N, C-alpha and C positions, 0 to 999 in steps of 0.2 A: 686547486681544489683542496690540497692537503690541509691548509690553514683553516679551512671551514669544516673539517671533520669534527664531530662532537668528541670531546675529551672528558674522561671521568676523573674527578678529584675527591679526596676524602678529607673531612674536617679533622684537623690535627688534634683537637680536644675531644671530639666525639667521633671516633673513626667509623661508627656505623651510619653516620649521616653522609649522604652522597650528593655531590654537585656535578651536574653535566654542563660543561661550557659548550654552548652551541650557538655560535654567532650567526649561523644561517637562519635560526629561528627568529632573530631580530628583524629579518627582512619580510616577515609576514605582513599582509595588509592590516592596518589598524583602523578600525571604525570607531570603537569606543575610546573616549579620551578620559584621562585621569581627572578627578574632581579637584577643585581648588581647596586649599586649606581654609577652614572657616575662621574668618577674622571679625565677623560682624558681632555686635553686642546688642541683642534685642531684649534681653531680660536682665534683671538685677543679678550681678555677679556676687556669689557668697564669699569670694576670696578677696574682694576689694576692701580697702580701708573704709570704715564706717558701717560695714555689714558683718562685723565680727559676731553679732548676735544670731546670725543665720547658721552658724556652725557650732558643733560641740566645743566644749572648753579645750583649749590647746594643751597638749601634753608637754610642749616645749615652745617657748617664745624667746627670740632674741629682741631685746628692747633697747632703745636709746633713751636714757634717763640723764638729762643734762648733756654733759660731754662724754658720759660713760656708756658702755655697752654691757648689758647684763642679761643673764639667762633667767627666765621665770617660768611659771606654770599657772594656767588659769584653772579655777575651780568654781563650781556652782554657777552663779550668774555673773561672776567677774569676767570681764573682757578687757584686754589692753588695747588702747588705740595707738600707742607709740611704738608699735612693733616694726621690725625690719624683716624678720623671717618668722613664719608661724608653722608649727607642725600640729596637725589636728587629726583626731580619729575620723576615718571615713564614715560618712553618715549612712552609707549603704555597704557595710563591710563584707569582705569575703572570709575573714577570720574574726573570731571573737575570743577575748581572754577572760571572760567572767567565769571564775572558778565555781561560782554558786550554781551554775547550770550543769548539774551532774546526771540529769535523767537521760541525756542524749549520749549514748556510747560512741556515736560517730561524729561528735561535735568537731567542727573545724577550728581547733584551738590555735590562737596566735594573735597577731596584730596586723591591722590594715590601716595605715595612716597616710595623710597627704602632707607634702612639704610645699607650702606656698612660698615660692622662691624669692619674691620681692613684692613690693607694694603696687608697682606700676602695672596695670592691666595690659598695656600695649607693648610691654617689653618681652623679649625672649633672650636666651643666652647669647646669640650673636650681637644683640644690642645692649646687653648688660655689661657693666664694667668688670674688670678682673677683680676689683675689690668687692663688688656686690656678690660675685660668684664665690669668692673666698668666704664671706660671711655665711652664705647659704650652705656651703660644704661644711664649715665648722659646726653649724647648728645641726645639720643632718647627721654627721658622724657622732656627735655627742649623743643624739637620740638613739642611734643604732647601738652604741655601747650600752646605753641604759637598757634597751630591750634585750640584748644578748646576755645581760646579767640575770635574766629570768632563766632558771635552770631547766625549764620545760621547752624552751625555744631551741631548735636544732638547725634550722635553715632560715636564711634571710636573703631577699633579693630587692633591689631598688630599680624602679622602672620609670620611664618617661614616655608618654604617648603625646605626639604632637599632630594635631589635625584630626578631623572626624574620621577620615579613612583609616587612621591608626588607632581609633577607639577613644579619642579624647572627647569628653562631653562638655568641658568648660575650657575656654581659650586662655584664661588667666594663667600665666606661667606657673607650672607646678609639676612635681614628681610624686610618686607613691612608693611606699615601702610595704612589703609583705613579709611577715616573720611567722614561722610555722613550727609546730611540734612535729607535724607530719612531713613526709618527703616532698621536696621540690625537685622533680626528676632530672631536669637538665643540669642543675648544680651538682647533683649526686653523680650523674654520668661523667661530667667533667672531672670531678674529684677522683673517681675511680681510675680514669686515664692518667691523671697526675700521679696517683699512688703507684699504679702498675709500672709506669716508666721509671719512676724514681727507684722502686725496689728492684727492677730487673736490669735497667741500663744506667741508673744514676743520673738520668737526664730529666729536664723539664720540657714538655712539648711546646709551651708558649715561648720559652727562651729560644728554642730552636726555630719557631715560626718567626720571631722577631729578626733573627739572623737571616733567615731565608727571604723575608720581606725586604730587608736591606739589600741583599745580593740580587734580588729579582726586580728591583726598581719599583717596589710597591709601597714605599714609605712616602707619604704626602706631606707630613709635617713632623718635626721633632724639636724638642727643647732639651734642657739638661737632664730631665727626669723621664719624659714620656716620648713615645712614638705613636703617631697616628698613621694607619696603613690599611690597605685593602687586603682582606684575608684571602688565603690560598683557595678556599672552597666556600664562597659566599652562597647565601640563599636568595639574595636579590642583587641586581646590578647596582654598583656603586655603594655596596655595603662597606662600612668602615669599622675597624677595631681600634681601640686605644689601650695601651698597656704601659706600665712602668718598664723602663729599660732594664733595671736591675730586678732580680727575683724578689717579689714582695707578696705576702699573703693577703694583705688588706691595707686600706688607706686610713684606718681608724685612728692611728696615733700620729698622723702628719702634723708638723708644726706649720707656722705661717709661710715659711719659704717653700715647703713642698706643696702647700695648698695653692700658692700663687702659680706654681708650675702646672698643677692639676687644672686650675681655672683657665690658664692660658691655653693649654692643649684642648680642653673641653670646648672653649669658646671658638677656637680655630676650626675644630672638626665640624661643628654645627654651622659655622659661617660658610664652610665650603658648600654645604647643601643649599644655603640661601643664595649664594652668589653664583654658583655653577649649575645648579639643577632647578632653578626657579622655585625654590622653597617648597619641596614636597613634604607631605606628611611622612612621619617616621616613628619607629619604636626604638627605644634605647634601654639597655639593661646594664646594671652593675653586677658583675659576678664576683662575689666575695666568698672566701673559704667557708665551707660549712663548719659548724661549731666543733665537730669532733676532730677536725684537723687543725684548729687554731693552735699555734705554738709549735707546729711540726715542720714548718718551712716547706710544706709539700705543694700547696696550691699557689698559683700565680694569678693575682686578681687582675681584672680587666673590664673594659666597657665594650659592648657591641652595639652598633647603630645600624639599623636596617631601614632604609627608605622604602616607602610603599610606592613602587614603580610598576613591577610586573604583578599581574593577577595570577595567583596559584590555581592550577587546575587539578585534575584527578591524580596525576603522577605525584605531584607534591603533597597533596592532602591525603591521598590514599596509600601512597607508596613510600613517602619520606625521602624521595629523590628530587632534587631541585634543579630545574632547567634555568640557566642564567645566560642571557644573550650577549653580555659584554664581559670579557675576561677581566679579572682583577688587575692584570698588568695594563690593559687598555684603560680601565677606569682610573688608575693612578696617573697615567700619562695625561688623561683629559683634565683631571683635577689640577695637575701641575701647570698645564697650559692655561687653564682658567685663571690661576693665581697670577701668572705672568702678564696676561693681557686681558682686555675686555672680551667677554665671551658669552655667546648666546647658545645655550644648550639645546639639542634637538628634542629633549624630553620636556614637553610643556605641560604644566599642571593647571592651566587655566584656559 
């Protein structure tokens, strides 16, 4: 019975966030089944080639002109059809950066943009090539640096929603970036933890977590620059984190060699969900240092990937404590077994 007793763990980057590992909860009868990821295409996709006129002008486009790759920008009625990656303002933004609107004192000032990752509607990162992902990341990080040059922007987060259960409304492969003058609370909470531990103990909590993940058998993939691992205190079963092995505050100045390693680890992490968990919906976040800490070597940037497997109830939503029915150690072992041999997972999403 001892192995089934619930255990409490605390998130190393946000210590106030609690996870309860309770494997016995996973034995409850399950009547409702998870919904399938939406892959149908019943309406015109505004992100597909030929439909560029359905979106606002792109703030950044990677184009192929002859044999050359160039960055460009759309203005007015101009739209480029020879694009490889497009970054466009969200047509229904959460933030707006029009300075002429000054009558609203509580205006949500910032940027909300969509990164159309590739031209092919049917692709996703597991089926994209490393080179395609490199071009996407190169374009994305160039735009992020442009946005951060605005002196009013303080916080930025990059997210990816996959599947309708994760909040995606369009299946074409895309990410979104949110940049804000106002607080993005989770980024700030993490930043304070990094600051506190650096100032008091001279340590980085994520560097420590990477070491503990290696020692605890929670690393599921690594290359020369990145580790993909199951976090010590997840919010969902089979949650994955991805972080550079060396302490780095952001990926914004990566060269081609580092981008290839980033693309390789990113592709591998999302391929694990497709091959081992029957392609569940998921949410993904890039946590990059807030602007006030840029250049201080305090923050350790990373990616968090949370599959939509367990439905949160009152304790999670109302109390901020997360019941997880599969330990991260067991999750890592299952991922490793899945990679080694054909594997049909017990969690079915269809």
